[in-house]
Structures are given as structure tokens and as C-alpha cells.
N, C-alpha and C positions, 0 to 999 in steps of 0.2 A: 350811206348806210345800207340802202337797198341792194347795192351791188354785192356787198358781203354776204347778205342773207341768202342770195341766190346760190352762192358758191359753197355755203357751209356743208350741205349734205356730201358734196364731193369730197370735202376735206376728211370727213369721217371714213368714207370709203377708202381714201388713200392711206389713212392711218391703219385701217384694217388689212389693206393689201401689204403694207410694210410688215405688219405683224405675221401675216401668213407665210411670208418668205423668211421668217426666222426659224431657229430651231424649236422654239415653243410653238409656233404655228404648225410646223411639221409634226411634233409630238402630238398636238391636239388632234390634228387630222387623223393620225395613225391609231390613236386611242379610240376615236369615233368609230373607225373601221373595225377594230378589235371587239368593240362592244357588239357589233353585228355578227361577228364570228361566234360569239358565245351562244347565239341562238340557232346555229346551224348544227344540228344533230346527225347530219347524213353519215359521217364517217364513224362517229363514236357509236352508232348503232347498226353499222352496215353488216356486221357479222351476226349480231343479235337478231336483225330483222329476217335473216334466213331461216331462224329458228331450227327446226328438226332438219331442214334441208342442208344446214351447214356442214353436215358430214360429207355430202357430195363434193364439197371443195376438194377433198383428198383424192377423189376418183375421176374427176373430169380431166381431159388431156391438156390442160392449160397450166403453166407453172404458177406456183402460188404468188410469185412476185407480180406476174401479169394480172392475175385475178385481183390482187390488192390494188394495183394500179387502177384497174377498171372500177373497183369499189370506192377508191378515194376521188376518182375523176368528178363525180356529181358534187361532192362536198367542196372540191376546189372551184368548180364552176359557179357554184352557188355563192361562194364567198367573193366572187368577182363582182357581183351586183353592187354590194355596198361600196366598193372602190370605185366603180363606173358612176354610180349616182352621186357620190361625194365629189368626184372630179368634174362632172358636169355642172353640178351645183356651184363649185368654186369658179369654174371658167365663165359661167354665166353671171355670178354676182360679186366676184372679186376681181375687178379689171386689172389690178397690179400683179396677179399671180405670175410667177416666173416658170419658165419650162423646167428649170432645174428642180424646183420644188416638186412639180408634177412628176418628174422622173423618180426623185427620191420616194415619193409617197408610193408610186406604182411598184418600184422595185422592192422596197422593204415590206409593203403589205402583202405582195405576192410571195416573197420568201417566207414570211410568217404564215401565210395561207397554206402553203405546201406543207411546211413543218407541222402546223397545227393538225392538218388532216392525217399526216403520217402518224404522229403521236396518238391521235384519237383512235386510228384503226388499230394500233398496236395495243392500246388499252382494251379495245373491244375483242381483239384476238386472244388476249391474255385472259380476259374475264367476260366472255360473252353471256348474255341472259338468254338462254335458248328456250325456256319454258315460258311461254306467254300465250294469252288468248287473243288479245286485240292488239292492233298496231300501236295504239296509244300507250298501252301497258309498257311497251318496249322503252318508250321515252320516259314515262312517268315513274316506273319502278326500277329505273336503271341507276345504280350508283355511279356508273361511268360519267353521268352528267356532271358530277362533282368534279371529276378530272377535267372536263371540257372547261369549266369555270376556272379552275386552278390554273390551267395552262395559259388561259388569257390573262389571268392576274400576273403570272410570271412574264408573259410577253410584254404587258404594259410596262413593267419594270425595266425590261430590256430596252424598250422604246426610249424610256427616259435616259437610260445610261447612254445609249446611242445618240440621243439628242444632245448630250453634253459634248460628245465627241465631234458631232457635226458642227457645233458651234466653233470648235477648233479649226475644222476644215473650212469654215466660212461658207455658209449656205449661199 
């Protein structure tokens, strides 16, 4: 009996490892990352944070596309932290995680990361909140936050749809 008791925790770990390499494990991981994306307001407020200086965008000799790239870079970089943390956690605590799963997580979460930041800066370009007094007000009184949440909601749906396809592809 003693022999079985020693090995039982390992069994649970293996069960979890099996789960993580399924499409549900993958979807769970991606949703966890997306939740963190929701709290990243860098891009959705990047134009608003410039406030009255936002007008200078039109006058400095850097193309609008380039400026937007520079403006979304911090948002994209910030969103890489939850991806990295989650992967480190998984690699340390889920011994059975397969490289394929890690690659899927990185590719999908990075695609959504870039998409998310592009969508959010477009929202802020379309509807910037340029009159504000404190930096906090930009975030708190900004209806654009609602879009940030809505995008993540839609992306979570996309992840589940994708998960169904990945099941077909055999993860």
C-alpha cells in the first residue's frame, strides 16, 4: 500500500499534464492570458494621454503609421509579460507540457496581443479623450475601456472557436 501512496501525487500531475496538452488546456491558458490583456490600457489611452499635445502628431516629420507603431509597442511589450509568466509557470509545474502546446500558446497569444493593441489604438484615435487633468482621469473617465473589455470578450470567443478546430488538428 505504501508504494502506491508515494506515487499518487505524480499521477495527478500527469493527469494535469495530459489536460494541458489538449485543446481545452490550450484554451484555458489563452483565456488566462487574455484576462491580463484586459488590464493593459497602454494603447487604448495612448492618444488620449498626449492630451493637448495630440495635435503635434500631425506636424512632426514621422509618418502616422510609424507613430502608431511606436505608440502600440509599449502595449504589446506589456502584454508579453503574462505570456512569459504563464509559460514559466507551466514549464516549472507541469512536467508533461509539450513543445507544440507552448508554441501554440505563444503564437496565438502574440497574434491576439498585436490585434488587440491595433484595435485599441484605433478606438483611441477615433475617440480620444483629450481634455483631462490627471493621468488617472484618462483611464477612469474613458469610455474606450469598455471597448478594451469588449475586444477581450470577443477574443475569448475566438479562442474557443479556434480550440474546436485545434481539436480536429490534433494538438
